[in-house]
C-alpha positions in Angstrom: 74.0 -2.9 51.1 73.3 -2.5 47.5 73.3 0.7 45.2 69.8 0.8 43.6 69.8 3.1 40.3 66.2 3.7 39.8 67.2 6.8 37.2 66.1 4.9 34.5 62.6 4.3 35.8 62.2 8.4 37.2 62.5 9.2 33.8 59.7 7.5 32.4 57.3 9.9 35.3 59.3 12.8 35.5 61.3 11.9 38.4 65.2 13.2 39.5 67.8 12.5 36.9 69.8 10.6 38.5 67.7 9.1 41.3 69.8 6.4 43.7 68.9 4.7 46.5 70.8 1.9 49.1 69.1 -1.4 49.6 69.2 -3.2 52.9 68.2 -6.6 52.8 67.4 -8.5 55.8 69.6 -11.9 56.8 66.2 -13.7 57.4 64.9 -16.5 54.1 62.8 -13.9 51.7 60.7 -12.9 50.1 60.0 -10.4 52.9 57.7 -7.0 53.1 59.2 -3.8 51.8 59.9 -0.4 53.2 60.3 2.8 51.4 62.9 4.9 53.6 63.5 8.5 53.5 66.5 10.2 54.8 66.4 13.7 57.2 67.1 16.9 56.0 71.1 16.5 56.3 70.8 13.8 53.7 71.0 10.3 53.2 74.2 10.4 55.2 76.2 7.7 57.7 73.4 7.6 60.5 71.1 7.2 57.9 72.5 4.0 56.2 72.4 2.7 59.9 69.0 2.7 60.6 68.5 1.2 56.8 70.5 -1.6 57.8 68.6 -1.1 61.5 65.5 -1.8 59.5 66.5 -4.5 57.5 68.0 -6.5 60.6 64.4 -6.2 62.0 63.2 -8.4 58.3 62.2 -5.4 55.9 63.6 -5.5 52.6 64.1 -1.4 52.9 65.2 0.9 49.9 66.2 4.1 51.3 65.7 6.7 48.0 68.4 9.4 48.2 65.4 12.3 47.5 69.4 14.3 46.8 70.6 12.3 43.8 70.1 15.1 41.8 73.1 17.5 43.0 73.1 17.1 47.3 72.1 18.6 49.7 73.4 22.3 48.5 71.7 22.2 45.5 68.3 19.6 46.5 67.4 20.8 50.1 65.2 23.9 49.1 63.5 22.9 46.2 63.2 18.9 48.3 61.8 20.7 51.3 59.8 23.2 49.3 58.6 20.0 48.0 57.3 18.7 51.3 55.7 21.9 52.5 53.6 22.0 49.5 52.3 18.2 49.3 53.5 17.6 45.6 56.4 17.6 43.4 59.6 15.6 41.9 60.1 14.5 45.5 57.1 12.5 45.5 57.2 10.9 42.2 60.7 10.1 43.6 59.3 8.1 46.7 56.4 6.3 44.2 59.5 5.2 41.7 61.4 3.6 45.3 57.9 2.1 46.4 57.6 0.5 42.8 60.7 -1.2 43.1 59.8 -2.9 45.6 56.3 -4.0 44.2 58.0 -4.8 41.4 60.7 -7.0 43.6 60.4 -10.4 43.5 62.6 -10.8 46.9 59.6 -8.3 48.1 55.9 -9.5 49.3 54.5 -7.0 47.9 53.4 -5.1 51.8 54.8 -2.1 51.4 55.3 0.6 54.6 57.3 3.9 54.4 59.2 5.7 57.4 60.7 9.2 57.3 62.9 11.1 60.0 63.0 14.6 60.3 62.2 15.9 56.7 61.3 12.5 56.0 59.2 12.2 58.4 57.0 15.0 56.5 57.1 13.3 53.3 56.0 10.3 55.3 53.2 11.6 56.4 51.7 12.9 52.9 52.5 9.3 50.9 50.9 7.1 53.7 47.6 6.9 51.6 49.6 5.0 49.6 51.6 2.2 51.7 49.7 -0.3 54.1 51.7 0.9 56.8 53.5 4.2 58.3 56.2 5.3 60.4 56.4 9.5 61.0 59.4 10.4 63.4 59.3 14.4 64.1 58.4 15.4 61.0 55.9 18.3 59.9 52.7 18.4 59.9 51.0 19.9 56.5 49.1 22.8 57.2 45.5 20.9 55.5 46.3 18.0 58.1 42.9 16.6 58.3 42.8 16.6 54.5 46.4 14.5 54.4 45.2 12.1 56.8 41.8 11.6 55.3 42.7 8.4 53.5 45.9 7.8 55.3 47.0 4.2 55.7 47.8 2.9 59.7 50.6 5.4 61.7 52.7 5.1 64.1 54.8 8.3 65.2 57.2 9.6 66.9 58.3 13.6 69.0 60.2 15.1 70.8 58.7 16.5 74.4 61.2 19.0 74.2 61.2 19.4 70.2 61.1 23.1 70.1 60.4 23.6 66.6 57.1 20.2 66.6 55.9 22.0 69.9 52.2 19.8 70.0 52.2 18.3 67.0 52.2 14.7 68.6 48.8 16.0 69.9 47.9 17.5 66.9 48.3 14.4 64.4 47.1 12.2 66.9 43.6 14.6 66.8 43.4 14.4 63.2 43.3 10.6 62.7 41.2 9.6 65.6 38.7 12.3 63.6 39.8 10.8 60.4 38.8 7.0 61.8 43.0 5.9 61.0 44.1 3.1 62.9 47.5 4.8 64.8 50.1 5.0 67.7 51.7 8.0 68.0 54.1 9.4 71.4 55.7 11.9 72.6 58.7 11.4 74.7 58.9 13.7 77.2 63.2 14.3 77.9 63.6 13.9 73.9 64.6 16.7 71.3 64.9 16.2 67.3 66.0 13.2 65.4 66.6 11.4 68.7 66.3 8.1 66.6 70.0 9.0 65.5 72.6 6.8 67.2 74.8 9.9 66.4 75.5 13.3 66.0 73.9 14.5 62.1 74.9 17.0 60.0 77.8 19.4 59.2 80.2 19.5 62.6 79.3 23.8 62.0 76.3 23.1 63.2 76.9 20.7 65.7 77.5 23.2 68.9 73.7 24.3 67.9 72.0 21.0 67.5 73.0 20.7 71.0 71.7 24.4 72.8 68.4 23.1 70.6 68.2 19.5 72.2 68.4 17.6 68.8 70.5 14.2 69.0 70.2 10.9 70.1 67.9 9.2 73.0 68.6 6.1 73.3 66.0 5.2 76.2 63.3 7.7 73.8 64.8 5.4 71.0 65.1 1.8 72.0 60.8 1.8 72.6 60.0 3.9 69.5 61.8 1.1 68.0 60.0 -1.1 69.9 56.6 0.2 68.7 57.6 0.8 65.2 58.3 -2.4 65.1 55.9 -4.1 66.6 53.1 -1.8 64.4 55.0 -2.5 60.9 55.0 -6.8 61.6 51.4 -6.4 62.2 50.8 -4.7 59.4 52.9 -6.7 57.2 53.0 -10.0 57.8 
């Protein structure tokens, strides 16, 4: 893991001050296709860092951008979520900065994907037109879904059937992608809830009993299948 300072780049385009990220590099000989990873609502914590490591192990030069760089989750959560729901704002600028860093890296092939979890899944969906492939994992769907996916890159999406916050989201997204003629692989896992791709419980400990009541958290069986689909889909579109 290498800490990446994106502050100077972000300043030029009105991004966060400061703006940071972490870079995970594959063990195989490069250059490699790149992936911008967007964290869930709890931030770029240890669970998210292991997701970045997993992507690197699969052969992708992974830059996990920290959308809370300018003040941590307490100060940045609400404005960042607001940006995602509105489909515009500084967070999207920050994602673009991370993408451009990868494009300009000698270690990257120039093929770039985006993956997001929870809040990050919503960002990945709306940002998909700027990438070669996207992975949306239990991300909030925008109100104007058809417009959001009209120019989308190929997209793989995973949702939990027990996720009370996103009932019917998988079907809605698949229907919209069909209308737009976008190549996709969307799947809902009946036994899984929100955040099922995580390998451990996340967020403040005080919230974890509520998360369990809501069925949030790891589902190793569903996660294994979802990662298989993500690796395959990204492999086809980034190699």
